[in-house]
C-alpha positions as CSV (number, residue, x, y, z in Angstrom):
1,M,0.5,-74.5,80.3
2,I,4.1,-74.1,79.5
3,R,3.6,-76.3,76.2
4,K,0.9,-74.3,75.4
5,A,2.7,-71.0,75.9
6,G,5.6,-72.3,74.0
7,A,3.2,-73.5,70.9
8,N,1.7,-69.9,71.1
9,K,5.0,-68.3,71.1
10,A,6.2,-70.5,68.1
11,M,2.8,-69.6,66.2
12,G,3.5,-66.0,67.0
13,N,7.0,-66.1,65.4
14,S,5.7,-67.9,62.3
15,I,3.1,-65.4,61.8
16,A,5.6,-62.5,62.5
17,S,8.2,-64.0,59.9
18,E,5.1,-64.6,57.4
19,K,4.2,-60.8,57.6
20,S,7.9,-60.0,57.4
21,D,8.2,-61.9,54.3
22,Q,5.0,-60.4,52.7
23,L,6.4,-56.9,53.6
24,K,9.8,-57.6,51.9
25,H,7.8,-59.0,49.0
26,S,5.6,-55.8,48.6
27,L,8.7,-53.8,49.0
28,S,10.6,-55.6,46.5
29,E,7.6,-55.3,44.0
30,K,7.3,-51.7,44.5
31,S,10.9,-51.1,44.1
32,R,10.9,-53.3,40.7
33,Y,7.8,-51.1,39.9
34,S,9.5,-47.7,40.7
35,Q,12.6,-49.0,38.6
36,A,10.5,-49.8,35.6
37,Q,8.8,-46.4,36.0
38,G,12.1,-44.7,36.0
39,K,13.3,-46.6,32.9
40,Q,10.3,-45.6,31.1
41,S,10.5,-42.0,32.2
42,A,14.1,-41.8,31.2
43,A,13.4,-43.6,27.7
44,G,10.5,-41.1,27.2
45,A,12.9,-38.2,28.1
46,R,15.5,-39.6,25.6
47,K,12.9,-39.8,22.9
48,L,11.7,-36.4,23.6
49,H,14.9,-35.2,23.6
50,A,15.8,-36.8,20.4
51,I,12.8,-35.5,18.6
52,R,13.4,-32.0,19.8
53,S,17.0,-32.4,18.9
54,A,16.3,-34.1,15.4
55,P,16.6,-31.6,12.2
56,V,13.3,-30.9,10.7
57,W,13.3,-31.9,7.0
58,M,11.0,-30.3,4.6
59,S,9.9,-31.0,1.0
60,D,10.5,-28.5,-1.5
61,E,6.9,-27.9,-1.7
62,D,6.6,-27.3,2.0
63,A,9.6,-25.3,2.3
64,I,8.8,-22.7,-0.6
65,E,5.4,-21.4,-0.6
66,K,4.1,-20.7,-4.0
67,P,3.4,-17.0,-4.7
68,P,-0.3,-16.0,-5.4
69,T,-1.0,-14.8,-8.8
70,Q,-3.0,-12.0,-7.1
71,G,-0.6,-9.2,-6.0
72,L,2.3,-9.9,-8.4
73,C,3.3,-7.4,-11.0
74,H,3.4,-9.0,-14.4
75,I,6.3,-8.1,-17.0
76,Y,6.2,-9.4,-20.8
77,L,9.6,-9.0,-22.3
78,I,9.6,-9.1,-26.2
79,D,12.8,-9.2,-27.9
80,N,14.4,-11.4,-30.5
81,D,17.9,-11.0,-29.5
82,D,18.7,-13.8,-27.0
83,E,21.8,-12.1,-25.4
84,R,19.9,-8.6,-25.0
85,R,16.7,-10.4,-23.7
86,S,18.9,-12.4,-21.2
87,E,20.4,-9.1,-19.8
88,L,17.2,-7.4,-19.4
89,H,15.7,-10.5,-17.8
90,K,18.6,-10.4,-15.1
91,I,17.4,-6.8,-14.2
92,F,14.0,-8.2,-13.0
93,T,15.6,-11.6,-11.4
94,G,15.2,-11.9,-7.7
95,R,12.3,-9.7,-7.1
96,S,9.7,-11.7,-5.2
97,N,6.7,-9.3,-6.5
98,L,7.6,-9.7,-10.3
99,A,6.5,-12.4,-12.7
100,I,8.3,-12.2,-16.0
101,G,7.2,-13.7,-19.2
102,V,9.8,-13.8,-22.2
103,Y,8.9,-13.8,-26.0
104,R,11.1,-14.0,-29.0
105,N,8.4,-11.7,-31.0
106,R,5.3,-9.7,-30.9
107,A,3.3,-12.7,-32.7
108,A,4.1,-15.2,-29.8
109,F,3.1,-12.7,-27.3
110,M,-0.2,-12.0,-29.2
111,A,-1.0,-15.7,-29.3
112,E,-1.2,-15.8,-25.6
113,I,-2.7,-12.4,-24.8
114,D,-6.0,-13.5,-23.8
115,E,-4.9,-15.6,-21.1
116,L,-2.3,-13.0,-19.7
117,D,-2.8,-11.0,-16.5
118,E,-2.5,-7.3,-16.5
119,G,1.0,-5.9,-16.7
120,C,3.9,-3.9,-18.5
121,V,5.0,-5.1,-21.9
122,I,8.7,-4.2,-22.6
123,L,9.3,-4.1,-26.4
124,F,12.5,-3.7,-28.2
125,D,12.1,-1.9,-31.5
126,H,14.1,-4.4,-33.8
127,E,12.0,-7.2,-35.4
128,D,11.8,-9.0,-38.7
129,K,10.0,-7.1,-41.5
130,K,7.4,-9.8,-41.7
131,Q,6.2,-8.9,-38.2
132,C,3.4,-6.4,-37.7
133,D,4.9,-2.7,-37.2
134,V,5.4,-1.3,-33.7
135,T,2.7,1.3,-33.7
136,S,-0.2,-1.0,-34.9
137,F,1.1,-3.4,-32.2
138,I,0.8,-0.8,-29.6
139,R,-2.5,0.3,-30.6
140,S,-3.8,-3.2,-30.5
141,L,-2.4,-3.6,-27.2
142,I,-4.2,-0.6,-25.6
143,T,-7.7,-1.9,-26.8
144,Y,-7.0,-4.7,-24.0
145,Q,-7.3,-1.9,-21.5
146,R,-4.9,-3.9,-18.9
147,F,-1.3,-3.5,-20.7
148,A,1.0,-0.6,-20.8
149,C,4.0,-0.5,-23.2
150,L,7.5,0.5,-22.4
151,M,9.5,0.9,-25.5
152,L,13.3,0.3,-25.8
153,A,15.1,1.8,-28.9
154,T,18.5,2.3,-30.2
155,K,19.7,5.8,-31.3
156,Q,19.5,4.5,-34.9
157,N,15.7,4.1,-34.5
158,I,14.7,7.3,-32.9
159,R,12.0,7.9,-35.3
160,T,10.4,4.5,-34.4
161,A,10.4,5.6,-30.7
162,I,8.5,8.7,-31.5
163,E,6.0,6.9,-33.3
164,A,5.5,4.5,-30.8
165,M,4.9,7.4,-28.0
166,K,2.3,8.8,-30.6
167,A,0.6,5.2,-30.6
168,G,0.3,5.4,-26.7
169,A,3.5,3.8,-25.3
170,V,3.9,5.3,-22.0
171,D,7.6,5.8,-22.2
172,C,10.5,5.2,-24.5
173,M,14.1,4.7,-23.5
174,L,17.3,4.7,-25.6
175,Y,19.1,1.4,-25.0
176,P,21.5,0.6,-23.5
177,C,20.4,2.3,-20.3
178,A,20.9,1.9,-16.5
179,A,18.8,-0.9,-14.7
180,E,17.5,1.7,-12.3
181,E,16.0,3.7,-15.3
182,I,14.3,0.7,-16.6
183,L,12.8,-0.4,-13.3
184,S,11.5,3.2,-12.9
185,G,10.1,3.1,-16.3
186,V,8.3,-0.2,-15.4
187,E,7.1,1.0,-12.2
188,N,5.3,3.9,-13.8
189,A,3.8,1.8,-16.4
190,L,2.5,-0.6,-13.8
191,I,0.9,2.4,-12.2
192,K,-0.7,3.4,-15.0
193,V,-2.1,-0.1,-15.7
194,R,-3.4,-0.3,-12.1
195,Q,-5.2,3.1,-12.7
196,E,-6.6,2.0,-15.9
197,V,-7.9,-1.2,-14.5
198,A,-9.4,0.5,-11.6
199,E,-11.1,2.8,-13.7
200,N,-12.5,0.2,-16.1
201,A,-13.8,-1.7,-12.8
202,A,-15.6,1.4,-11.8
203,V,-17.0,1.9,-15.3
204,T,-18.2,-1.9,-15.4
205,E,-19.8,-1.6,-11.7
206,A,-21.5,1.7,-12.7
207,K,-23.1,0.0,-15.6
208,E,-24.4,-3.0,-13.8
209,Q,-25.9,-0.8,-11.2
210,I,-27.9,1.3,-14.0
211,N,-28.9,-2.0,-15.5
212,R,-30.7,-2.7,-12.2
213,L,-32.8,0.4,-12.6
214,T,-36.6,0.2,-14.1
215,D,-37.7,2.2,-17.0
216,R,-39.4,4.8,-14.8
217,E,-36.4,4.9,-12.3
218,R,-34.2,5.8,-15.4
219,D,-36.7,8.5,-16.4
220,V,-36.4,10.0,-13.1
221,L,-32.7,9.7,-13.2
222,Y,-32.4,11.3,-16.5
223,G,-34.4,14.3,-15.0
224,L,-31.8,14.6,-12.1
225,M,-28.9,14.6,-14.4
226,Q,-30.6,17.7,-16.2
227,G,-30.8,19.5,-13.0
228,K,-34.5,19.4,-12.6
229,S,-36.4,19.4,-9.3
230,N,-39.0,16.7,-8.3
231,K,-41.8,18.8,-9.1
232,M,-40.4,19.4,-12.9
233,I,-39.9,15.6,-13.2
234,A,-43.3,15.0,-12.2
235,L,-44.8,17.4,-14.6
236,D,-42.8,15.8,-17.4
237,L,-43.5,12.2,-16.5
238,D,-47.3,13.1,-15.6
239,I,-46.8,11.6,-12.1
240,S,-47.2,13.2,-8.7
241,P,-43.9,14.6,-7.0
242,R,-44.7,12.2,-4.2
243,T,-44.1,9.2,-6.6
244,V,-41.1,10.8,-8.0
245,E,-39.5,10.9,-4.5
246,I,-40.3,7.3,-4.2
247,Y,-38.7,6.4,-7.6
248,R,-35.7,8.6,-6.5
249,A,-35.2,6.9,-3.3
250,H,-35.3,3.4,-4.9
251,L,-32.9,4.4,-7.7
252,M,-30.5,5.7,-5.3
253,E,-30.5,2.6,-3.0
254,K,-29.8,0.5,-6.2
255,L,-26.9,2.9,-7.2
256,G,-25.6,2.8,-3.5
257,A,-25.9,6.4,-3.4
258,H,-26.3,8.6,-0.4
259,S,-26.8,11.9,-1.9
260,L,-27.6,13.5,-5.5
261,S,-23.8,13.9,-6.0
262,D,-23.3,10.4,-5.5
263,T,-26.2,9.3,-7.8
264,L,-24.9,11.8,-10.6
265,K,-21.3,10.3,-10.3
266,V,-22.6,6.9,-10.8
267,A,-24.7,7.7,-13.8
268,F,-21.8,9.7,-15.4
269,A,-19.4,6.9,-14.7
270,A,-21.8,4.6,-16.7
271,G,-21.7,6.8,-19.7
272,L,-25.1,8.3,-19.4
273,G,-25.6,11.9,-20.4
């Protein structure tokens, strides 16, 4: 019995020792895992810090957004004197809303005019005799309906300035003059251009609306423009007043008009009457 108890005791000690070793091994594995996790976390933190701390480099294309064409104010400077042209160019440099085109003579400008956006043309009075005269150039410019001309003249050429104004230049200034005066003149010219472009767009839209009308709807519209009532229009067209009302409703819908006044505005804008 004593031997058996001793054997049991030895076996118990062996089992306890084995469990202790297993526990130690488990703790050791957990410790190594925790250390590894800690190292990974530290490395990740250092990497994240490095990313956040590093400067952000951008290419020129990323750093500078190209301005859209729409919304820009276009200025076209025509002068064959390099020094004076450079001085005028400096006045507009640095203004983000201005796009400047530079030309040595009127012929060079006219060669590109069909591709140019609406804007203000700054014209200096002196050019070679071979070039077309100023007044003819300005009259030709006006026909495009999207340009306004600002004339710069010397005291010796006051007569040319007067003729330019008669031809349709929006303003004329004696050069040299203050930069603020030129900027103000350009702004006034651009306002005039925007107004003309808006008016031309309204006329174009009105004509397109009128073109959508049928012949009978136009007949009714002409009667309304003459101040006739539905009954009078019906007598003229040999149709019933109710039919006139239907045509009138259809034509007003096509013109986007909500009243007789709106209808007549569209008709007159389109050049009817």
